[in-house]
Every structure is written in structure tokens, then in C-alpha cells.
C-alpha positions, 0 to 999 in steps of 0.5 A: 375056841370050841366047835362042832365039826363033821368029818364024815356023813352019818348019824348024830355020833359023827358030830365031833366037839373039837378045839379049833382056831377062831376064824379069820375075818375078811374085809367084808366080814364080822366076827360074832361071839355066838350066844345062841345057835339054832338047831334045824332039820337042815342041819341033820340033812347036812350031817347025814349027807342027804344035803351034800356039804364040803367036809370037814365042816362046822355045822349050823346055819343060824345064830345070834350074838355080839360083834367082837371084831369088824372087817376093814370095809364094814360100815354100819356095824360096831363092836358090841352090837347085838346081831343075828343071822341065818344061811351062813355055815358054822354056827355051832361054835363059840365064834363065827365069821359072818358076811356083814350083809347077812347080819341083822340087828336084834331089838333090845326087847328080843333075847339072844335065844329069841334072836337065834330061834326067829331067823331060820324058822321065823323067816321060813314061816314068813316066806311060806305064808307071805310069798310061796303061797300068799294066804288070803282071808278064808283060805283053808291051810293044812300044816304038817308038824304043826307043833314043830318050830316052823309049824307053831310060827306058821300057824300064828302067821296064817291066822294073822292073815285070816286063814283057817288052820288044820294041823297034824301032830303025833300026840295030844300034848303036841295037839294042845300046843298047836291049838294054843298057837291058834290052829282051828282043827288038829289031827292026831295022824297016828290015830286017824287018817289025816286025808279023810279028816281034812276032807271031813273038816272041809266038807269035801272041799279040800284045802287051798294049800298044804305046807308039808315039811315031812316029805315021803310019809305025807306027800301023796295024801297031802296032794289029795287034800287039795282043792282045785288050783290048790298049792302043794308046798313041800319044804322039808324031808323029815320022814325022807325025801320024795324021790318019785313023782309024776307031774302029770297027775296034778292035772286030773286032781284039779290043775294043782301047783307043786313047789319045793321052796328054800329059804336061801332063795327067799332071803337072796336079796338084802331087801327080803332079809330086812323085810322078813326078819323085820316083820318077825322081830317086830311081831315078837316085840309086839307080842303078836308072835309067840316063840316057843323056845324050851329045849337048850343044850350046851355045845358039847351036847350037840349029839343029844340035841340032834337025837332029840330032834330026829326022834320027834322028842322036841316041840318048838325051837332047839337051841345050842348055847356055846 
């Protein structure tokens, strides 16, 4: 089978399109023929070495597809079932061996592309708005990268919960996407200082929560956008990691909260996986959650897909189709 392998850390050029053996499945695993694999910023962190993984490795942490073989101890899953998963390495491939307890069924009303797009980013938006900071009606929420895959889903979930959304984006085209997703206010950060604009929009009160996947470039000002007891939720490093911070500054700024959550912890139990993926797939089926899936690449084009993602040329979800 074909797969995208990484033998050394670096830029998109280190992604290698190779012929490898179809993975062997253990007694508790299932072999999935991958139909759609999601591309996420965490993949670029693993490729570059910002997040260390064993090398060589096959990239990719989420996919959807069809079961073609099941391990001897697997129950409740059959050959032919439509499934999706996340938090399992090796999705950039034609076939993947996946622990059975990491798989969820895809409703017939949800396509393979939607299944792949919904898992990592959909469950991320779910834990951010439902658990890390549980949005309440009337909460003011700042969402950076509002036209990205997580951003567009997070806007919709915050609005479902009754929150007021201020999004930041780089272009007017992306601003329109954020507005269409439900954002109440959108700031073009290249044209205006987002901190000043947030305080103006909130009449100086600030926001209850800042959801920040950008990192270094936005971190400090995001904290200064918060109201008393506000929550700074740093869940990504698109502009680079935050490497220096003095937690003593959180007190004088309003007894603020700072957290650095990861999806791995929020999907650690089967109950959480079923809850989060179940909500996301149900909302998609009921047309309450709109997935923007518009960037498609073949497996052999993985380098181009990473280049497009990192250069901010994409909106919504980026999909590899083996």
C-alpha cells in the first residue's frame, strides 16, 4: 500500500510518498481501508519536530473508512462497517490498523469526508466549548483563527450555547466565512489591533474566554482581552510556541485562569469519545453544524497540502484522499 512517511524532521519536503506493507492487526485491532484522512496543524508540529514522535513514522491522526478485517477479540464491529477515528497515528495511508475501542460508527447521513473532518476538529471544538470552558448564555468569547477548521466549528458551538463571538481573521474573505458561521463581530488582525477592538466591542469589559490556537503572536494580548476571572485557553501553536510566561501576572490582571488542553485527555475515556463524537455527528445530521470541507488532495500531494495549511491558504478542513 501507499503511505506518507517521515524519516527526519523538517519542512513539507520531508514527507515521503512510499510503498509499505499493509499493517498487521492485533487481536484487539481493526484494519480500516482509509477513504478520507484529515490534515491538522498537529501533523505539521510532528513533522517539524516541535512535537516529538518516533521516526520513521506514518503521519496523520484522524481518518474515516471501511472495515476490511477485524481482530480475533473484537466484538461489535464487522467487515463493511463505516467508521471514523482520531488520536491514532498512521492515517496518511491506504490502510490503517486501529484499536477497536478508538473507532466510532459513521451515520449513513454523514459522508466519509465529513467523518474525517468531524473527528479531531469537531471533538476539539466540543471539548473547548463544553468542558475546558463551559460556555454559558451571554458569555463573551474571543476565537482566534475563526475561519479555520476548528474556528468555524467552535463559533457554531458557542452560538448554540448562547455565547457572543468575536472572531479574528486575516482577510475579508475569511471574515465573511466567520460571519456566515455565526460570529457576532469579526476583527481583521492585519488591519486593526485586536486587543483594542475587543475592548471597544465589549465596552471595556473584556471577554470571559479567549480560545487561542495561534500561540506566540497572540498570547499576551489575548490575556489582556480577558475580564476578571477570565479563561485563557491556549490550544495550539500556529505562529510558534509560547516559551516564556510568568504566572504571577495572572493575579493583577484579574485572577485569571490559564490552561493548555489537549484532545488526547478529553477523549481519554470511551464515554467521552462517544459523547463528543455522538454530539458532533448528530448535529451534522440535523444540519445544526455545518462542516466546511473544501480542500482535497490525493495522498501523493501531502507536501502541497501541508504547504497550503501552514501558509494560511486554507479555510475549514483539509482532506487527503488515498
